[in-house]
C-alpha positions in Angstrom: 139.9 104.5 111.7 140.2 101.1 110.1 137.0 99.7 108.6 136.2 96.1 109.2 134.8 93.9 106.4 131.4 93.6 108.2 131.1 97.3 109.1 128.3 98.0 106.5 126.2 95.2 107.9 126.9 96.3 111.5 125.9 99.9 110.6 122.7 98.6 109.1 122.0 96.6 112.2 122.8 99.5 114.4 120.4 101.7 112.5 117.6 99.2 112.7 118.1 98.8 116.5 118.6 102.5 116.9 115.4 103.3 115.1 113.6 100.8 117.3 115.1 102.3 120.4 114.0 105.8 119.3 110.4 104.6 118.7 110.4 103.1 122.2 111.5 106.4 123.5 108.5 108.0 121.8 110.0 109.4 118.7 108.2 109.2 115.4 109.4 107.0 112.6 111.8 108.6 110.1 109.9 109.8 107.0 110.9 108.9 103.5 112.4 112.4 103.0 115.0 111.9 105.7 118.5 111.2 104.3 120.6 108.3 105.6 123.2 110.8 106.8 120.5 112.6 108.9 119.3 109.3 110.3 122.8 108.4 111.4 123.2 111.8 113.1 119.8 111.5 114.8 120.5 108.0 116.2 124.0 109.1 117.3 122.7 112.1 119.1 120.0 110.2 120.8 122.4 107.6 122.1 124.8 110.3 123.3 121.9 112.1 125.0 120.9 108.9 126.8 124.6 108.3 127.7 124.7 105.0 125.8 127.8 106.1 123.9 130.6 108.5 124.5 130.3 111.7 122.4 132.8 112.5 119.8 135.0 115.6 120.2 133.2 118.6 118.5 135.8 118.8 115.8 135.4 115.1 115.0 131.6 115.1 114.6 131.2 114.1 111.0 129.4 111.3 109.2 132.2 108.7 109.1 133.0 109.2 112.8 129.4 109.0 113.8 128.9 105.8 111.7 132.0 104.3 113.3 130.6 105.1 116.8 127.4 103.4 115.9 129.3 100.3 114.6 131.3 100.2 117.9 128.1 100.5 119.9 126.3 97.7 118.2 129.5 95.5 118.2 129.4 95.8 122.0 125.8 94.8 122.2 126.2 91.6 120.2 127.3 88.3 121.7 131.0 87.5 121.2 130.3 84.7 118.9 128.0 86.7 116.5 128.8 86.1 112.9 129.3 89.8 112.1 132.1 90.1 114.7 134.2 87.4 113.2 136.6 89.0 110.7 
């Protein structure tokens, strides 16, 4: 899995939009005690449950792969000429 130079910014954007999506679905905001790793997993699982992204194979479900899935998801939501998509 090759990481692009804008992946950290794309992940941050994916998390912001994912949290907003979760709130619209009726979930509470993440408390201060929730780790970033747990936030990634929660957003990933919500998007899988709502069939917005394909689930990873069970043996591939780990932090880096979930982050990569979120980056791919947000990359597909952005317009083609978005600055974060230009490598």
